[in-house]
C-alpha positions in Angstrom: -14.3 51.6 21.7 -16.9 50.1 20.4 -16.9 46.7 18.8 -17.9 48.3 15.4 -14.8 50.1 15.4 -12.9 47.5 17.4 -13.4 45.2 13.8 -12.9 47.8 11.7 -9.6 48.9 13.2 -8.9 44.8 12.9 -9.7 45.0 9.1 -7.8 47.6 8.3 -5.0 45.8 9.9 -5.1 42.5 7.8 -5.4 45.0 5.0 -7.3 43.9 1.5 -6.2 40.4 0.9 -8.0 39.1 3.9 -10.6 41.7 5.6 -13.1 38.2 7.4 -13.0 37.7 11.1 -15.3 34.9 10.7 -14.8 31.6 8.3 -18.1 31.1 6.0 -19.9 27.7 5.2 -21.0 27.3 1.6 -24.9 26.9 2.7 -28.6 27.9 0.8 -31.4 28.0 2.0 -34.1 30.9 1.5 -34.2 33.9 3.4 -36.5 37.0 3.2 -35.1 40.1 4.0 -37.4 43.6 4.9 -35.8 46.7 4.4 -38.8 49.1 5.3 -41.2 49.2 2.7 -39.3 46.3 0.7 -39.7 42.8 1.2 -37.5 40.8 -0.9 -37.1 36.4 -1.1 -33.5 35.4 -1.8 -31.6 32.5 -1.1 -28.3 32.8 1.8 -25.3 30.8 -0.6 -22.9 31.8 2.5 -23.0 32.5 6.5 -20.4 33.3 9.2 -21.0 34.7 12.3 -20.3 37.8 11.1 -22.4 38.1 8.0 -23.7 36.6 5.1 -24.2 36.5 1.4 -27.1 36.9 -0.6 -28.4 35.8 -4.2 -30.1 37.1 -5.7 -28.7 40.9 -4.8 -31.9 42.9 -3.4 -31.6 46.2 -4.8 -30.8 48.6 -2.6 -28.2 50.9 -1.3 -24.9 49.4 0.4 -25.5 51.0 4.2 -29.4 49.8 3.9 -30.8 48.5 7.0 -33.5 45.6 7.8 -34.5 42.2 9.1 -33.3 38.9 8.0 -35.7 36.2 8.3 -35.4 32.7 8.2 -38.6 30.4 7.0 -40.0 27.8 10.1 -37.1 29.8 12.5 -38.1 31.9 15.5 -34.7 34.5 15.0 -34.7 37.7 13.2 -31.6 39.2 12.6 -31.1 43.5 12.1 -28.4 43.4 8.9 -26.9 45.8 7.0 -26.0 45.8 3.6 -21.9 46.2 3.0 -21.0 45.0 -0.3 -22.4 44.4 -3.9 -21.1 42.3 -6.5 -23.3 40.8 -10.5 -24.0 37.9 -8.1 -25.5 39.4 -4.4 -24.8 41.5 -1.5 -23.0 40.4 1.2 -24.6 41.8 4.4 -23.3 42.1 8.4 -25.4 41.0 11.4 -25.4 44.2 13.7 -25.6 42.4 16.8 -23.3 40.7 18.4 -24.1 36.6 18.3 -27.3 36.7 16.2 -24.8 35.9 12.9 -23.4 32.4 14.9 -27.2 31.4 15.8 -28.7 32.0 12.2 -25.5 30.3 10.9 -26.1 27.0 12.8 -29.7 27.1 12.1 -28.5 27.4 7.8 -25.9 25.1 8.2 -29.0 22.7 10.5 -32.1 23.7 7.1 -29.1 23.3 4.6 -27.6 20.2 2.6 -25.0 21.7 2.3 -22.0 23.2 4.8 -18.6 23.5 3.6 -16.0 25.9 4.5 -15.9 28.5 2.3 -12.4 29.8 1.1 -11.8 33.6 0.5 -13.2 33.1 -3.3 -13.6 37.1 -4.5 -16.0 35.9 -6.8 -18.5 35.8 -4.1 -17.3 37.8 -1.4 -19.4 37.0 1.8 -19.1 38.2 4.6 
């Protein structure tokens, strides 16, 4: 079974109360999301090895794939929009290991890096 399939099965078994696979960290850093011809500047509000929460959320549909870039970082992460709220969008990293690199880089440049509790008002990945 592919890794995505395993993650999906585990998420379903965990139930709606806690679908998080990775701990999230509250951060604050400028990022750029490129989806085809659309380029959006936004902020990354929280990050984990599996995904992140971007605010304000770009006006793109769930399922849209793109590339997340951090200014000054030699990293371009393939992502997919997986959820939308009034305050932003949740994205998942499409390649294993890239999320940990992004999380480490953002933690290093962000002034905040506290573990983020499961807050339904800010459903990052």
